[in-house]
C-alpha positions in Angstrom: -112.4 69.8 -17.6 -110.2 72.2 -15.6 -109.6 75.8 -16.4 -106.5 78.1 -16.1 -105.9 78.9 -12.4 -108.8 76.8 -11.2 -108.9 76.9 -7.4 -110.0 74.1 -5.1 -111.2 75.8 -1.9 -111.4 74.0 1.4 -114.8 72.8 2.4 -114.7 74.6 5.7 -113.1 77.7 7.2 -109.5 76.4 7.1 -107.3 78.3 4.6 -106.4 75.1 2.7 -106.3 75.1 -1.1 -104.7 73.4 -4.1 -104.3 75.4 -7.3 -104.2 73.8 -10.7 -102.9 75.4 -13.9 -102.7 74.0 -17.4 -100.1 75.6 -19.8 -99.5 74.1 -23.2 -98.7 70.4 -22.6 -97.9 70.6 -18.9 -100.1 70.9 -15.8 -99.0 72.4 -12.5 -100.4 71.5 -9.0 -99.5 74.1 -6.4 -99.7 73.3 -2.7 -101.0 76.6 -1.4 -100.9 76.8 2.3 -97.8 78.9 2.8 -98.7 80.2 6.3 -98.5 76.5 7.5 -95.5 75.7 5.3 -97.9 73.8 3.0 -98.6 71.2 5.7 -101.2 68.8 4.3 -104.5 68.5 6.0 -107.4 66.1 5.3 -109.1 68.6 3.1 -105.9 69.4 1.2 -105.3 65.7 0.7 -108.8 65.3 -0.9 -108.1 68.3 -3.2 -104.7 66.9 -4.2 -106.4 63.6 -5.3 -109.0 65.5 -7.2 -106.3 67.6 -8.9 -104.4 64.5 -10.1 -107.7 63.0 -11.3 -108.5 66.2 -13.3 -105.1 66.3 -14.9 -105.3 62.6 -15.7 -108.4 63.5 -17.8 -106.8 66.5 -19.5 -105.6 65.0 -22.7 -103.3 67.7 -23.8 -101.3 67.5 -20.5 -98.3 65.3 -21.0 -96.6 65.8 -17.6 -97.5 67.2 -14.2 -95.4 69.6 -12.1 -96.0 69.4 -8.3 -94.7 72.4 -6.3 -95.3 74.5 -3.2 -96.3 78.1 -2.6 -94.0 80.4 -0.6 -90.7 79.2 0.7 -91.6 75.6 1.4 -92.5 72.6 -0.7 -94.4 70.9 2.2 -93.7 70.4 5.9 -95.7 67.1 5.8 -98.9 66.0 7.5 -100.7 68.6 9.6 -99.6 67.7 13.2 -102.1 70.0 14.7 -104.9 68.1 13.0 -103.5 64.8 14.3 -103.2 66.3 17.8 -106.8 67.6 17.7 -108.1 64.1 17.0 -106.5 62.7 20.2 -109.4 63.9 22.3 -112.0 62.3 20.1 -113.7 59.0 21.0 -113.1 57.7 17.5 -109.5 58.9 17.2 -108.1 55.6 16.1 -110.8 55.3 13.4 -109.9 58.8 12.2 -106.2 58.1 12.2 -106.6 54.9 10.2 -108.8 56.7 7.7 -106.2 59.5 7.4 -103.3 57.1 6.8 -105.3 55.1 4.3 -106.1 58.3 2.4 -102.5 59.3 2.3 -101.6 55.8 1.0 -104.2 56.1 -1.7 -102.7 59.4 -2.8 -99.3 57.8 -3.1 -100.7 54.9 -5.0 -102.5 57.3 -7.3 -99.2 59.1 -8.1 -97.4 55.8 -8.7 -100.1 54.6 -11.1 -100.6 58.0 -12.7 -99.9 57.4 -16.4 -98.1 60.7 -17.0 -94.7 61.7 -15.6 -94.9 63.7 -12.3 -92.1 66.2 -11.8 -91.6 67.6 -8.3 -90.3 71.2 -8.4 -89.0 71.3 -4.8 -88.7 75.0 -4.0 -88.0 74.6 -0.3 -88.0 72.1 2.6 -89.8 68.8 1.9 -90.4 66.9 5.1 -92.4 63.9 6.2 -95.4 63.4 3.9 -94.0 66.3 1.8 -90.8 64.3 1.2 -92.9 61.2 0.5 -94.6 63.2 -2.3 -91.2 63.9 -3.8 -90.4 60.1 -3.7 -93.7 59.3 -5.3 -92.9 61.7 -8.2 -91.0 60.3 -11.2 -88.4 63.2 -11.4 -87.4 66.0 -9.1 -85.8 69.4 -9.4 -84.5 71.0 -6.2 -83.0 74.4 -5.1 -80.4 75.2 -2.5 -83.2 75.6 0.0 -84.7 72.2 -0.9 -83.9 70.2 2.3 -85.3 66.7 2.6 -86.1 64.5 5.6 -88.4 62.5 7.8 -88.6 64.0 11.3 -91.4 61.5 12.4 -89.2 59.6 14.9 -88.6 63.0 16.7 -92.4 63.2 17.1 -93.0 59.6 18.2 -94.4 58.7 14.7 -93.5 56.3 11.9 -92.8 57.2 8.2 -94.7 54.2 7.0 -95.3 55.3 3.4 -91.8 56.6 3.0 -90.1 53.4 4.1 -90.9 51.3 0.9 -90.4 54.3 -1.4 -87.0 55.1 0.2 -85.9 51.5 -0.1 -87.1 51.3 -3.7 -85.5 54.6 -4.8 -82.3 54.6 -2.7 -81.7 51.2 -1.0 -82.1 49.9 2.5 -79.1 51.6 4.0 -80.1 55.1 3.0 -83.7 54.4 4.0 -82.6 53.3 7.5 -80.5 56.5 7.9 -83.5 58.7 7.0 -86.1 56.7 8.9 -84.2 56.2 12.2 -82.3 59.5 12.6 -85.1 61.9 11.6 -82.6 64.4 10.3 -82.9 66.5 7.1 -80.2 66.6 4.4 -79.4 69.5 2.1 -79.7 69.7 -1.7 -76.2 68.6 -2.4 -76.7 65.3 -0.5 -80.1 65.0 -2.3 -78.5 65.3 -5.6 -75.7 62.8 -4.7 -78.3 60.3 -3.6 -80.4 60.9 -6.7 -83.4 62.4 -5.0 -83.0 65.6 -7.0 -81.8 65.0 -10.5 -81.2 68.7 -11.0 -80.4 71.6 -8.6 -81.2 75.1 -9.9 -81.6 78.6 -8.6 -84.8 79.1 -6.6 -86.4 81.4 -9.1 -85.8 78.8 -11.9 -87.2 75.7 -10.2 -90.6 75.7 -11.9 -89.1 76.8 -15.2 -86.7 73.9 -15.2 -89.5 71.5 -14.4 -91.5 73.0 -17.2 -88.6 72.6 -19.6 -88.4 68.9 -18.7 -92.2 68.6 -19.2 -91.8 70.2 -22.7 -89.0 67.7 -23.5 -91.4 64.9 -22.5 -94.0 66.2 -24.8 -91.9 64.9 -27.7 -92.1 61.3 -26.5 -94.9 58.7 -27.0 -97.5 59.1 -24.3 -98.3 55.4 -24.5 -94.6 54.3 -24.3 -94.1 56.6 -21.3 -97.1 55.2 -19.5 -96.0 51.7 -20.2 -92.5 52.4 -19.0 -93.9 54.0 -15.8 -96.1 50.9 -15.2 -93.1 48.6 -15.8 -91.0 50.5 -13.3 -93.6 51.1 -10.5 -95.9 48.1 -10.8 -93.8 45.3 -12.3 -90.2 45.9 -11.1 -91.7 47.5 -8.0 -94.4 45.0 -7.7 -94.3 44.8 -3.9 -94.5 48.6 -3.4 -98.3 48.6 -3.1 -98.3 45.8 -0.6 -95.6 47.5 1.4 -97.5 50.8 1.3 -100.6 49.1 2.9 -98.4 47.7 5.7 -96.8 51.2 6.1 -100.2 52.9 6.4 -101.1 50.4 9.2 -97.9 51.1 11.0 -98.4 54.8 10.8 -101.9 54.5 12.2 -100.7 52.3 15.0 -97.9 54.7 15.9 -100.4 57.5 16.4 -102.1 55.6 19.2 -99.0 55.5 21.4 -97.9 57.6 24.4 -94.8 58.5 22.4 -96.8 60.1 19.7 -98.9 62.0 22.1 -95.8 63.4 23.8 -93.9 64.0 20.6 -96.6 65.9 18.8 -97.4 67.9 22.0 -93.7 68.8 22.4 -93.5 69.9 18.8 -96.6 72.1 19.0 -95.4 73.6 22.4 -91.9 74.1 20.9 -90.1 72.1 23.6 -88.0 69.0 23.7 -90.0 65.8 24.1 -89.9 63.8 27.4 -90.3 60.2 26.1 -92.4 57.8 28.2 
């Protein structure tokens, strides 16, 4: 059972943590790595999965709010961590394990029986944007940009591809996946990524108000509706996510990825092989 303001601390010296709070009938998961724009490392991914598992078990929680600390929702996967693994003998094994772990988190969110509301307080990029797509509802702010810059790093947005296609359609998915550009909150609302756009200081409050509204519905009916949407109508999603994870892992082994990630970390334009 989780307690108010329980903190999951990283297992090593990295300042990575996920904070969980239960208030009335809603639970909040806070990505708390603001100094890295809430980039998601391996340890943070493990903590996120544990947070969802704990809120799954918390019977009084009827909906979960996912948000970020500081001025960012999440900048995506930790590129420095990916780059570090390039010098390891078992780099390919590690990358595959990382991509599978990310896939399992997305599957956990899609199968999570309670509604997940993304309170997008700032930029949501790469894996961060994928978390928004894996949520059931999303509230954004004027600063809540959204995009997948992976192609600019020589990488592939393998988990985002099926979710983008399922949520928005193939044409919009292609634009996001190929161009690697971010869009602003107005475009996000037009596309239906963010159902609501509010002032920055109100984003969690709006998500909580939605959670409170959901508390008046039947938990069993909501869970069945979510299963119908994500696992019956979207029956191929899980298969496509597995293929996407494999594509992500394969892309990390390429010279393009080595150059793209190095260029990003060195703050210079990439020189593609």
